[in-house]
Residue, then its C-alpha position, 0 to 999 in steps of 0.5 A: m341055488i348056486l345061481l341065486r346065491s351068485l346073483l345075491f352076492q354080486g348085488a351085495f358086492y356092488l351095493t356094499t361098494l357103492v354105499m362104502m364109497v359114498a359114506l366114507a367119502p370124507v377120507l378122500l380129504m384126509p392124508r392117504k395113510w389115515g384113509w387107507p384102512v377103509v380099503p382092507l375093511w372093504a375087502r374083508i366085508n366082501l370076503w365075509l359076504l362070499r362066505k355067508i352068501v356063496g359058501l366060498k372061503m379063503e385059505v392063505r398059505g405061506r404067510e411066512n414068505i411075505p417080506d418086510g418093507g417094499y417089494v413087488v407082489a406078482s400074482k396069478h390072475q384068474s378071477a375078480f377074487e384076487t383083486f380085493a381078497i389079498i389086499p389085507e395081507f399087506p400093510d401098505p399095498t398099491y396096484i398097478l392098474k389101467r389109467e382108465l379106471r381113474f375116470i370112474p366116478l368115486f372109484g377113480w377118486y379113491t385110486i388117486r387118493m390112495k396113490q395107486i399106480p396108473v399105466d396108459r398102455g397106449r403111450g408105450a415107452t412114455a407110460l412105462a417111464s411114468m409107471l417106473e417113477a411111481a413104482k420107485e417112489a412106492i418102494a422108497e416108501d416101503r409099499q408093496i406093488l401088486i401086479f398081475p404079470e399076465g395083464t388080464r384074467r386068464p381062464v384057469g388051466a389055460e396056457p400062461r401068457y406072462k408079459y415082460g413088464v414084471a421083469h422090467l420092474y424087477r430089473e429097474l427097482g432092484c427089489r424082491v418079488l413075491p410070487v403068488a399062486i391061486n386057484a380062484g378061477l375054479y370057484w369064481p370064473r372070469r366070465g359068467w355069474r356062477l360062483y361055487p362054494g369051496t375054498v380058494v387057496v392063496s399061496f405066497l411062494p418064497p420071494i425071488e431075490p434081486g440080481l437075476e438077469p431079466d430073462a432068467f427072472h421071467r422064466l423062474l417067476t413063470e415056472r414057480i407060479e404055474a407049478a404052484s397054481d397047477h398043484l392047487i388045481l390038482e388038490v381040488a381035482r382030488t378033493d372036489p372032483a365034481l366041481p363043474t369048472l374042472d371040466k374046462v380045465a381038463i379040456a385046456w390041459s389036454e390041449r397042452g398035453k397034460v392030464l387032469p386026474r379025477s375020480q371016476h365019480a366026478h360027474e355023479g351027484h354034487c347037488s350043490t351045483n344045481p341051479 
């Protein structure tokens, strides 16, 4: 059943996305703020599909830590889940995303119209300057800049690889950075078609105020997100120790000299994960 439900959701996800992009295409001709509500609507529909088809829910913690105005949101990236699920939590967000996504028919047009920030990784310093200019404009408009500091999805439990770009943004923009911890990779692995029922926890941590040296900021951001994300993994290991993805986490942690405590019954039962 897990595989069947996963395939049903994936089909519904892509079909819904295509239908919405075509049906709501007139918003591409409207001012951005008039058309923006279709994006959080799309995200909420996908969250509903996850609940109804897969049995995967979302719990949000730390909403009281979300600042007002413009700031950077730096999120752990384990899954496709966080690319859309956290959008409704912010009033006017913009993603920093690969420039190539702009060339996807329809989808790319939406990223342009909604003023998402493209970055051409092959252009080095030129791309960075262009990204910073767009980021400064977004902050001046009181928008929230969403970025995944590791650059790409990392396997849950793997050694963190935070790039320095977020520290550069922090220094140049002089604004607060909101760290986000998540455990989505346990339920929606970065590769493969199987999605597992349960509850993804998104945890908004206390924001990091401007003024730190970039190196100190980079260390602090990494430590906060990783400690909180590890805590979320441990919670799942205690409450749902038979979740299959925890096996890979246990191996990854052991290679890093860490131990993932799990119930002695971790591999017994768990009929919900049978294909």
